[in-house]
N, C-alpha and C positions, 0 to 999 in steps of 0.2 A: 495382561501385557505379556507377550512372548517375544523372546529374542532369537528364536530359531523357527524355521519352517521346513516342511518336507514337501518337495515337489514330486509328484508321481512320474514314473517312466512314461515317455511319450508326451509329456507336458512341459511347459515353460512358465515361469512365474514373472509377473509384472508387479513391481513394488511402487506404492505411492505413500508419501509421508506429508501429512497436513496439506493435501491437495497438490503436492509437487510430484511429478512423475520421474522415476529413476529410469534413464534411458538404457541401462544395462539389464538385460533379462536374467532371471535367476534360473540356472540349469536344474535338471532333475536331480534329486537327492536331497541330502540335509544341507541347509544353508543358514548362516547366521544373518539376521536382519535387524534393522533398527526396531526396538521394541514398540515404537509409536507408529510403525508402518503397517499398512494393510497390503496383503499379497493376493493377487488375482491369478488363477491358473488358466492357461490357454492350452487346449488340446491340440497337439501338433501332428497327430496321427492322421493317416489317410481317411478321408470321408467321401461320401458320394452324395451329390445333389442330383435329384431327378425331376424331370417334368414329363407328364403324360399328356397325350393327345394335343400336342403343340401343332397348330396350323402353320404349314409351310407352303407359301405360294409358288407358282411356276409361271413362265411366260405365257402359257396357254390359259391362264387365269383360273386354274383349278387348284384347290388347296388339298395337299396331302397331310394327313395327321401322322405324327410320329412320337414315339417315346424316346427320350434322350436322357442320358446320365453323364455327369461330369465328375471325374475323380480328381480330388484336390487335397491339398494340405496347407496349413498355415506355415509360413516361413518363420521358424522359431526366433531368429535374430530380429525380426521385425515386429514381434508381439507388442513392445511398448508403443510403436507407431500406430498399430491397429487400435490399441487402447485409447490413445490420444485422439485419433481421427474418427473412429466409429464406436467406441465404447468397449465395455468389458465382455461383450458377447461377439466372438468372431463370426458367428452366423449372420450378424448384421451386414458384414461385408458381402456375403452371398446375396442377401436381399437388396442391398443398396447398389451393388456394382455388377455382380455376376449374372443375376437373373435378367436385368434389362439388356445387358450386352449380348447374352445368348439369343434373346428374341430378336434383337436388331441384326445380329449376324445371320440368323436363319432367314430373315426377310431379304437381306442383301444377297445371300447365296441363291435364294429363290429367283431373283432377277436374272441369274445366269443360266438357269435350267429351262430348256425349251419346252419340254413336255413333262407332265406330272409322273408319267410312267418311267421316266429316266431316273427318278429317285430309287426305283426298285432294282436297278441293275447293280451288280457288285461294284463296277467302276464308279457309278454314280454315288453309291453309299460311301465308298472309300474317299472320293473327292470331297464330299460334304464333311466327312469326319476330319480329314486333313485340314481343310480350310477353317472349320470351326476351331479345331485344336490350335492352329497357328494364331488365329485372331485372338482367341481367349488367353493363350499364354502371354502374348505381347501385352494385351490390355491389363490382365490381372497381375502381372509382374509389378506394376506400379501400385497395385492395391494389396501387395504383400501376401498373395496366395499363389502357390505353385500349382498350375493345372497339369495333371499327369496324363489324363486321357479323356477322350470324348467317345461315348459309346452310343450307337443308335440301336435300340433294342427292338423296336417294332415300327413297321411302316404300314399305314392303312391308306390305300389308294382311294381316290374319290369314287363314290358309288357308280358314277357314269362309266368310269374306266373298268371297274370290277365287272359290271354287267356286260360291257363290250367284250372283255376277255372271256368271260363265261360263254357268251354267245358264240364267239369264235371257236372255242374248244368244242362246243356242242356240234357246230357245223363240221369241224374236222373229224370228230368221232362218227358223225353220220356218214361222211364221205368214205371213211374207212370201212364202215359196216356195209355200205352199198357196194363197195369194191369187192369185199369178201363174199357177198352174195353172188356176184358175177362169176 
């Protein structure tokens, strides 16, 4: 039986006593608590959730694969609500809410992109990042996570487009060689 607890920097404590949740989070540092309470720590530092090879459709019915990361953190004042709604592991918020919403947003954005190669332009990438960031921030605010950024790390065009681009480059190089020979 302990009457004090130490919460590490970057963490917040959630206190329960005989199954009753205390709605006031315990800040980092030394705190006195009810000796019959248990304290669960939540890490409130920035984390990164990543997905690799996510299929993103476009209007031309070709799927582009991309690697996406979302940087987020737990809103410390909301740790007791996370504990009550999703349990003692804040990662469950990611699995239950963030992951499905990300996939849904990618599908919705895909409906607005005319051609798969449009994802590859700087303007296309920035638009996708902005739209996902805005949608995720709005949705996850109610889920007590602060979305800080959305990063698109890699884009893999469909093989049909890659081979067409390579063939076009080869034709252009051949034309340049033939012109040089004249």
